[in-house]
N, C-alpha and C positions, 0 to 999 in steps of 0.2 A: 453240672450244678444248675439248679434253677435260680431264678431271680429272688425267690423268697428265702433261700438258704443263705445267700450272700448278705442279705439285709440284716441278718442276726449277728454278724460279726461286729464287735464293738471293743472299746478299750477294756471292758470288763471280761472279755472272753478268756477262757483258761486254755492253755496249751500244755500238754503233758509230753515230756521227753525223758527217756531213761537217763539217769545220771552218768552212766558209763558212756553213752553216746555224746552227751554234752561235754564231758571231759575230753573225749577223742576229738571232737570238733574244735574245742579251744586249743588243744595241743597242736592240731594240724594248722590252725591259724597262726599260732605262735611260731612254729617251725617254718612255715611259709614266709612269714614276715622277716624272720631272722635270715633265711636264705636269700630273700630278695635284697635286703640291705647289704648282705655280704657280697652279692654279685655286683651291686651298684658301687660299693666301696672298691672292689677289685678293678672295675672298669675305670673309675676315676683315677686310681693309682696308675694303671697302665697308660691312660691318656696323659697324665702329668709327666710320666717318664718319657713318653714319646715326644712331648713338646720340648722337654729339656734336651733330649738327644738331638732333635732337629736344630735347636738353637746352637748346640755345640758343633754340629756338622756344618751349619752355615758359617760360623766363625772360622772354622778350619778351612772351609772352601774359600772364603774371602782371603784368608791369609795366604793360601797356596796361589790363588790367582794374582794377588798383588805382590808376591815375593819376587825380588830381583837379587841376583847374586852380587856380592860386594865387588867393587872396582878391581881389587887385587886378583880376584878369581877370574874376572873377565880378561885381565891382562895376561895371566898365566895361561889361560886357554888359548889366547891369540899366539903367545910365544910357542906353545906346544904345537900348534897347527903349522906355524912357520918352520919349526924344526922338522916336523914330519915332511913338509914339502921339500926342504933342503935335503933330507935323507933320501927321499924318493929320487930327486934329481941326481944325487951322487950315485945311488944304486944303478940308475939307468946309464949313467956315464961309464960305470965299471963294466956293465954288461956289454956295452957297445965296443969297448976296447978289445 
């Protein structure tokens, strides 16, 4: 294009486009916009779920790390270990006889 042709473009210039093409362009823009916001909405939803899951995991992890068995359970475990040792001693004595 020459310099002279460009200088004739103004706000009064007329552009002709077939109506079918215009409707197709508008439809494509509308569908693209709808799809874009649908993808963004899905990503936000997934990100929110991920954040909530990580919070729940952290709470559970802290609970597991800080959990201590009750004193009764500790005492029972100690008694069972002591009984196992006594049983082992008795079995060895029987085998030696």
